[in-house]
N, C-alpha and C positions, 0 to 999 in steps of 0.2 A: 571190340568196344563198341561199337552203333549197337550191338545187338543185346550189348548189358545195360545198355544206357535204355533201350527200349522195353527191355524185359522188366529192369525197376521201375520205370514209367508206369507200365500195365499194372505190375504189382500196387504202385501206390493208387493207382485209380481204381482197381479190384477192393482195396482197402476200403476206400471212402465211401463205394457202392454198399458194400458190407456195413458199412458203419450207420450209414443213411437211412438202410433196408430196416433197422430197428430203430422205432421212436424213441424209444427210451434211451436208447445209446448215442443217436443224432442228439438230442437235449442236453445229455451229459457233456458231450465234446464241444458243444455249443459254449455250455460254462465255460468249461477248462481253456477254450481258447480266447475268452474275453480276457480271463485272468492272465493268462499267458501273453495277449498283446499289451495288456495294460502294465505287466511287469516288466516287459521289453521296452517300450516306447515310454510309459509314464516319466521314468526319471530323465529321459533324455528331452522330454517335450515340456516339464514342469521343473521350476525354480522352487527349492525349499524355502517356505516363509521363516521371516525373520522375527522374533517375540514381539508382540506388539498389545501390552500388557492393559492398554487402554480399551482393546477391544475384546477383552477375555470374555470366556465362556457365553458368545453371541450363539443365539438362536438361529433356525433357517432362514435366511435371507437370498434375496438375488445375487449377492456378493459372494456371501458364503453358503452352499447350498446344503452342506451339513454341518452348519455354524463353526464353533471355534472353539480350542481347547483352552488349560489353564493359564498359556501364555500367549493367547489370541491367534495362534498360528491355524490356518484353515483345515478342519478336520477331515475332508475331502482327497484334498493334496495330501497329508498325511498317510490316509490309505492307500493310496494308488502308489506314492514313493515307497510306501513299506512293502508293496506286493512283490517288491523284487527279489529282499532279502526272505520273505516266506518262504517263496518258490525255490530260490537258489539253495536254500538250509534244507527243503525236503528233496530237493535233486539229488544233493551231494548225498544226504541220507540212504536215499532208494539205491543209488550206485553202490556206496560202499556196503551196505547193507546185501544187495544180491550178490556182489562179486564175493562177499565171505562166505555167505549161507551156501549160493550153489557151487562153488568151489570145494567146500567141504563137502557138501551132499554128495556131488558125484564122484568123486575121490574116494571118499570111503564107500559107497555102494560099489564101486567099479573095481576096485583093488581088492577092499575086504581085508581078513586075515589080524592082524594085529595093528596095521593102520587104519583098520576100520574102527578095532576095540578102543584104540588111542582117541581119534576123531568123536566117536561118538560119548566116551567118557568126557571128555572135554565139553562136549556141547549139552551133556546132561547136568554137569555143573552149572554152566550157563543159564541152563533153562531153570534151575531151583533158584536162583538169585532172584528176586525181585527187581523188574528193570528201572520203572520209577526212580526208588530211591538210591540206586547206584548212579544214576544221571545226576541226581542231586547234589550226591556227592562230590561224583568229578568234576560238576560245573566249579565246585567251590574249588577245587586242586588245579584245575586246568584255568589258564587265561582263556576266554573265548572272545579274541578279537578279528574274527573272520567266518564268513558263511562255511568256507571248505572247515573249519576246524570245527565247528559247530556240527556239521552232518556227520563227520566222522565220531564224535563224542555220543551222538543219539545212536548211530549203528553199530558201536561195540559190543553193546548187549541185545541187541534185535537180531541178528541173523540165527539164532539156535533153532527155533523152531521151524523156518525156511529150511535149514539144512536137514535136519530129520526127516522133511515131508521130500525134498529133492532124492536124499538118499533113497527111500521108499519106491520113487519111481524109478530110480536108476537100476535099484534090485529087479524090478518086475520088467525092465527091458533090458538087460545084461544076458539073459539067456535067450533072447529073440535070433529067430534066422539070420536077419540081416547083420547083426553084429557077430553072430558066430562066423557069418560069410568073411565079415572084415578082419578076424583074426586067423584065418585060415588063410586069408592073402597075405597076411604077414605087416596087416597097418597097425600104426602105433596108436597106444592110448591116447594121445593129444587127437589125432585121426577120428579113433572112434567117439571120443567126447564132442567135438565139433560138428560131426557129420554125422553121427548117429544118434549123440542121446540128446544134445542141445536143442535141434529140430522136433524132436517129438515130447518137449516139455516146454518149448518157447510160450505156449497160451499160458501154463501156469506162471512162469516167470515174468510174462507181460502183465498178469491180474495182479501177484504179488508185488509189482513195482508200483501201481497205482496205489494198493492199500498201503504200502509202505510209506510212501509222500504223503497220503491222508493222516496216518496217525502220526509221523514226523513232526507235523504243522503241529498238531494238539501237544506233542510233547515239549518244542521248541517255545510256544506261548505258554504250557504251564511253568516252565522253569522261568521265564520271563516275569509273568504275573507273581511269582513267591519269590522275585528278587535275587535268584539263586544263578542267573546269566547275566553279566552287565556287559551286555550286548552294543556296541556302539554302532549308530545307523539308526535307521528307519525300519521300524517291526511292529506287526499288530501285536504282538506282545507288548511290546513297550508301550502301545496306546491302551491296552487293557488295564497295565500297570499305574499309568498315569491317573486314568478314569476312577479306579476304586481307592486312590491311595493319595490323590492330589484335588481333587475335582469335587469331591461329596455324590457321585452321580449315583450312587445306592439311596441316597436319602431325600431323592426328588427334585434337584437342581437340575438347571440347565445344561449340565454336559450328560445328561443321559443319553444324547444322541451321540455323543464322544464315547459314550461305552458302548452303545449297541451297533456302531456301524464297524468294528472289526470282530464283532460276533457274528453279525449279519454274514459277514464277507468269510468268514471261517465255516459257517453251517453251507453256504453255496458252493465254496469249494469242495467239502464234503459229499455235498449232494452230487456235484456232477462227478467226481471219482467215482463213487459208484455207480451212478446209472452207466458211465463210461465202461467201466469195468464189465459190464452185462454184455456189452458188444462185443468185446473182444472176444470172447467165447467163439462167437459165431464166426470172426475173422481167422483163428486160427485153427477150430476144428473143422474138417472137411466134413461130416457127415451133418452137422448143425446147418455148416454153409448150405451144402447141398438142399437139405430138408426146406430151407429159406427159399431157394431159388425154385424148387419145384412147387413149393406153395403158391410163390407168385405167378408162376405158369398157370395152375390151377385156376386162379382168382382171374386171370386174362381170359380164359378160358368161358 
């Protein structure tokens, strides 16, 4: 048990070292860490404001750092409180999309035959249907009353491209010597998937998880701005919807900061995801990691 804990701890330390060795990924990780901490501790430390119409659409001040909305609620507080639901929806969407896409891709590529034909036919059908219009229709049919349900809806039509890519990588791996050795030893397909295939595509899965979270935030915000997801609770999409439809922010009112706050938050999160994903390749790809270490040694000499 101690050896496993020591190995896990050492692996975490190595992960952090490789991420920090890449300035771009380190900066991206810093941005994401700020959002994660804000989503975890913000709703614990901050109490939601009550409507105060006497102070509606106030500008930036020492009391309200980012002004107030049409109901007199503090903009910064709403932004911080909304970060939890934004990240929760993106996390659920990422987990569900990866679970479906990776499972379909690996099973299809490893088993082959009629199973492969059926799964790829379903995948092709899903890929040919435009994603966002389907989400619009589903959001009208399904009552979105939780982050879990919202994430599930976002993932239903987002897995097909990932499944096809994972299938291609599985096909390139299934005839390798180490997988043939597992077959000869009588190992089950579940063992081969967990111990032989997944470790070799983990970098691709990790990068896709970050990218799926990034796109899920845009999708959830888009549905809310269009008024197609009557989500209950704080969310950046709700802030944008209110800013556009109830404050006249686009017409030069003092509510412009209320409109820009969630937009800047979304842009920063997207930037953090993009920059952090660049460093994940260094972490999971031994060749790149070896090259980074070697270049550091040369620079020290």
